[in-house]
C-alpha positions in Angstrom: -9.4 43.5 -6.2 -7.5 41.8 -9.0 -8.3 42.4 -12.7 -10.1 39.8 -14.8 -6.7 39.0 -16.5 -5.1 38.5 -13.1 -7.9 36.2 -12.0 -7.5 34.1 -15.2 -3.7 33.8 -14.4 -4.4 32.1 -11.1 -3.7 28.4 -11.3 -6.5 26.2 -10.0 -5.0 23.2 -8.2 -6.5 20.5 -6.0 -4.9 22.2 -3.1 -6.6 25.5 -4.0 -10.0 23.7 -4.3 -9.6 22.1 -0.9 -8.6 25.4 0.5 -11.9 26.8 -0.8 -13.8 23.9 0.9 -12.1 24.9 4.2 -13.2 28.5 3.7 -9.7 29.8 3.5 -9.7 31.3 -0.1 -9.8 35.0 -1.1 -12.6 36.5 -3.1 -10.3 36.5 -6.2 -9.5 32.8 -5.7 -13.2 32.0 -5.4 -14.0 33.9 -8.6 -11.2 32.0 -10.4 -12.6 28.7 -9.3 -16.0 29.6 -10.6 -14.5 30.6 -14.0 -12.4 27.5 -14.1 -15.4 25.3 -13.7 -17.2 27.1 -16.5 -14.3 26.6 -18.9 -14.5 22.9 -19.2 -16.8 19.9 -18.4 -13.7 18.0 -17.2 -13.0 20.8 -14.7 -16.6 20.6 -13.4 -16.2 16.8 -13.0 -12.9 17.2 -11.2 -14.5 19.7 -8.8 -17.4 17.5 -8.1 -15.1 14.5 -7.3 -12.9 16.6 -5.0 -16.0 18.1 -3.3 -17.4 14.6 -2.5 -14.0 13.3 -1.5 -13.7 16.2 1.0 -17.3 15.6 2.3 -16.7 11.9 2.6 -13.7 12.5 4.8 -15.7 14.8 7.0 -18.5 12.3 7.3 -16.0 9.5 8.2 -14.4 11.6 11.0 -15.0 10.3 14.6 -17.7 12.2 16.4 -15.4 13.0 19.3 -13.0 14.7 16.9 -15.8 16.8 15.5 -17.3 17.7 18.9 -13.9 18.8 20.3 -12.7 20.6 17.2 -11.4 24.1 18.0 -13.8 27.0 18.0 -11.9 28.4 14.9 -13.4 25.6 12.9 -16.9 27.0 13.6 -15.8 30.4 12.3 -14.5 28.7 9.1 -17.6 26.7 8.7 -19.7 29.9 9.1 -17.5 31.7 6.5 -17.8 28.7 4.2 -21.6 29.0 4.4 -21.3 32.7 3.6 -19.1 31.9 0.6 -21.7 29.5 -0.8 -24.5 32.1 -0.1 -22.6 34.7 -2.1 -22.2 32.2 -4.9 -25.9 31.3 -5.0 -27.1 34.9 -5.2 -24.6 36.0 -7.9 -26.4 38.1 -10.5 -24.3 37.1 -13.5 -25.9 34.4 -15.6 -22.6 32.5 -15.6 -22.1 33.0 -11.9 -25.6 31.8 -11.2 -25.0 28.7 -13.3 -21.8 27.9 -11.6 -23.4 28.4 -8.2 -25.9 25.8 -9.2 -23.0 23.4 -9.9 -21.7 24.0 -6.4 -25.1 23.0 -4.9 -26.6 20.4 -7.2 -23.9 18.7 -9.3 -22.7 16.1 -6.8 -22.7 12.4 -6.8 -23.6 10.1 -3.9 -21.1 9.1 -1.3 -21.3 5.5 -2.5 -20.3 6.6 -6.0 -17.3 8.5 -4.5 -16.3 5.4 -2.4 -16.6 3.2 -5.5 -14.3 5.6 -7.5 -11.8 5.8 -4.7 -11.9 2.0 -4.3 -10.8 1.7 -8.0 -8.0 4.3 -7.7 -4.9 2.4 -6.6 -1.8 3.6 -4.7 1.4 1.7 -5.0 4.3 1.3 -2.6 7.6 -0.2 -3.9 10.4 -1.0 -1.4 13.9 -0.6 -2.8 16.4 -3.5 -2.7 18.2 -3.7 0.6 15.5 -1.8 2.5 12.3 -2.6 4.4 9.3 -0.6 5.3 6.4 -0.5 7.9 3.1 0.9 6.7 -0.3 1.3 8.4 -3.4 1.4 6.2 -6.4 3.6 7.0 -8.2 0.7 8.7 -5.3 0.3 11.2 -3.8 -2.8 9.5 0.0 -2.9 10.0 2.0 -4.1 7.0 5.8 -4.8 7.1 7.2 -4.9 3.6 10.4 -6.7 2.9 13.1 -5.7 0.4 11.8 -5.5 -3.2 8.1 -5.9 -2.2 5.4 -4.1 -4.1 2.0 -3.3 -2.5 -1.1 -1.9 -4.2 -4.0 -0.6 -2.2 -7.1 1.6 -3.0 -7.6 5.2 -1.8 -10.6 3.9 0.1 -11.7 0.4 0.8 -15.0 -0.9 -0.7 -17.9 -1.0 1.7 -18.0 -4.9 1.9 -14.3 -5.8 1.7 -10.7 -4.5 2.0 -8.5 -5.7 -0.9 -4.8 -5.2 -1.6 -2.4 -6.8 -4.0 1.1 -8.0 -3.1 4.2 -8.9 -5.0 7.1 -10.0 -2.8 7.3 -10.6 0.9 5.2 -8.9 3.6 3.9 -9.4 7.1 0.3 -8.5 7.9 -1.3 -7.7 11.2 -4.9 -7.2 10.1 -7.3 -5.0 12.0 -10.4 -7.1 12.8 -13.6 -6.2 11.0 -16.4 -8.8 10.7 -18.2 -6.8 8.1 -15.2 -6.1 5.9 -13.0 -9.2 5.2 -9.4 -8.4 4.3 -8.2 -9.9 1.0 -4.6 -10.2 -0.2 -4.3 -10.9 -3.9 -1.1 -12.5 -5.3 -0.2 -14.2 -8.5 -0.9 -17.7 -7.1 -3.8 -17.3 -4.7 -6.2 -15.0 -2.9 -5.9 -14.9 0.9 -9.1 -13.9 2.9 -9.0 -13.0 6.6 -11.1 -11.1 9.2 -8.4 -10.2 11.6 -5.1 -12.1 12.0 -1.3 -12.1 11.7 0.5 -13.8 8.9 3.4 -13.5 6.4 3.2 -13.9 2.6 6.0 -14.3 0.0 4.7 -14.2 -3.5 7.4 -14.1 -6.2 5.7 -14.2 -9.6 9.0 -14.1 -11.5 10.2 -17.4 -10.0 6.7 -18.8 -9.6 7.3 -19.3 -5.8 4.6 -18.7 -3.2 4.4 -19.3 0.5 2.3 -18.2 3.5 2.7 -18.8 7.2 0.1 -18.1 9.8 0.9 -16.8 13.3 -2.6 -16.0 14.7 -6.2 -16.3 13.7 -7.2 -18.2 10.5 -7.0 -17.5 6.8 -8.5 -19.1 3.7 -6.4 -19.5 0.5 -8.1 -19.8 -2.9 -6.2 -21.0 -5.9 -6.3 -18.3 -8.6 -6.5 -20.9 -11.4 -9.2 -22.9 -9.6 -11.1 -20.8 -7.0 -12.9 -24.0 -5.8 -9.6 -25.3 -4.4 -9.3 -23.7 -1.0 -7.1 -24.3 2.1 -8.0 -23.1 5.6 -4.8 -22.5 7.7 -4.3 -22.7 11.4 -1.6 -21.0 13.5 1.9 -22.3 12.9 1.1 -23.8 9.6 2.7 -23.0 6.3 1.5 -23.3 2.7 3.9 -23.6 -0.2 3.2 -23.6 -4.0 5.1 -26.3 -5.8 4.5 -28.1 -9.2 1.2 -26.4 -9.7 -0.3 -27.4 -6.3 -0.4 -26.1 -2.7 1.3 -28.1 0.1 0.2 -27.5 3.7 2.5 -28.5 6.6 3.3 -27.5 10.2 6.0 -24.7 10.6 6.6 -22.4 13.6 5.6 -18.9 12.4 8.3 -17.4 14.5 11.0 -19.0 12.2 9.3 -17.6 9.0 8.9 -14.1 10.4 12.5 -13.4 11.5 13.0 -11.0 8.6 10.6 -8.6 10.3 13.3 -8.3 13.0 16.1 -7.8 10.5 17.2 -11.4 10.5 17.5 -13.8 7.5 16.6 -17.4 8.1 19.1 -19.4 6.1 17.8 -22.9 7.0 16.5 -25.4 4.4 17.4 -23.4 1.3 19.6 -24.5 -1.6 22.6 -22.4 -2.3 21.2 -20.6 -5.4 18.0 -19.6 -3.6 19.9 -18.4 -0.6 22.1 -16.2 -2.8 18.9 -14.6 -4.3 17.6 -14.0 -0.8 20.9 -12.2 0.1 20.7 -10.2 -3.1 17.2 -8.8 -2.1 18.0 -8.4 1.6 21.3 -6.5 1.0 20.5 -4.8 -2.3 23.5 -6.3 -4.1 24.2 -8.3 -7.2 25.7 -11.8 -6.7 27.1 -13.8 -9.6 27.7 -17.6 -9.2 30.7 -18.4 -11.3 31.2 -22.2 -10.9 30.0 -25.4 -12.5 28.3 -26.9 -9.4 26.5 -25.4 -6.4 28.2 -25.9 -3.0 26.3 -28.1 -0.5 25.2 -26.3 2.7 26.3 -28.2 5.8 23.7 -26.9 8.2 19.9 -27.0 8.4 19.3 -23.9 10.5 20.9 -20.6 10.9 20.4 -16.9 11.1 22.1 -13.8 9.6 21.5 -10.3 10.9 21.1 -7.9 8.0 22.6 -5.0 9.9 26.0 -6.8 10.0 26.3 -6.5 6.3 26.8 -8.8 3.3 30.4 -9.5 3.8 29.8 -10.8 7.3 26.9 -12.9 6.0 29.1 -14.6 3.4 31.8 -15.3 6.0 29.2 -17.0 8.2 28.0 -19.1 5.2 31.6 -20.2 4.5 31.6 -22.0 7.8 29.0 -24.5 6.4 29.6 -24.4 2.7 32.7 -24.8 0.5 33.1 -21.6 -1.7 35.1 -18.5 -2.0 34.0 -15.0 -3.0 35.3 -11.7 -4.2 33.8 -8.2 -4.5 34.3 -5.6 -7.2 34.3 -2.4 -5.1 33.8 -0.3 -8.2 30.6 -2.0 -9.3 29.6 -3.7 -6.0 29.2 -7.0 -7.7 30.0 -10.1 -5.6 31.3 -13.2 -7.4 31.0 -16.7 -5.9 33.6 -19.3 -7.0 
């Protein structure tokens, strides 16, 4: 067995504590965990949180997964009980006190869920990239270039809330008892189970949402009593401090999920900003007036590259461009 000094030198990490819960630790590691808890109230609090987090995941596991778990799990479970039994009967006054912590110093599962619901994870998509992500409830989210998504470690019991900056497509897993809420700078979007796309750019003050399936309710952040209920193939835009609802085929607004940029109906400067995000480049417009765009609809495939995109645009707009291959900056003239 290791000496007391050796035991004190063992680092107590979250991984080691979870290893203990699984019954995979050595006797020296178990002793080190007990001493670590006794050293500081903050350590005791951290241990309790991890213990309930581990138990919450076990409680949430599907029954068929538990029933068909390999026999080895039963051995580990038995060993874990033996570990706790050894802890409880420890003769040392300190060890006995620590054993009591293992058994009695826990919080309810609801308190753990509440703490997890307030602990946020963040995903940021680099410029020129996109990302698919599946939440724990089965909701699929496609994040466009530059998007930022915040979501909790665990959803609250009565609702599933996330926060979005940028553009994203949501295919929400249906749950009548847990509405799904997307918070943005402009509004709150509430759904039960549906498919929609949102673009919330706080920097420019622009917001839009288009619905493909189901229904959603939008609530104005500045005035929650102002709400809009959307139907499939409708789009909402935020302009001059108010929301505008109109018909718009969802397929056209969601082309970006297939790696396609819809270039219809945008002024030249907004289109350049869209290209900047999609391709992860910097575009400088060095001219007094913006060129008019001579087409109302069109598509650009991102995989073809920025240079091909600019050549396509030149067919409907009068401009020239050059690229500094040292810095990557593109200048429009």
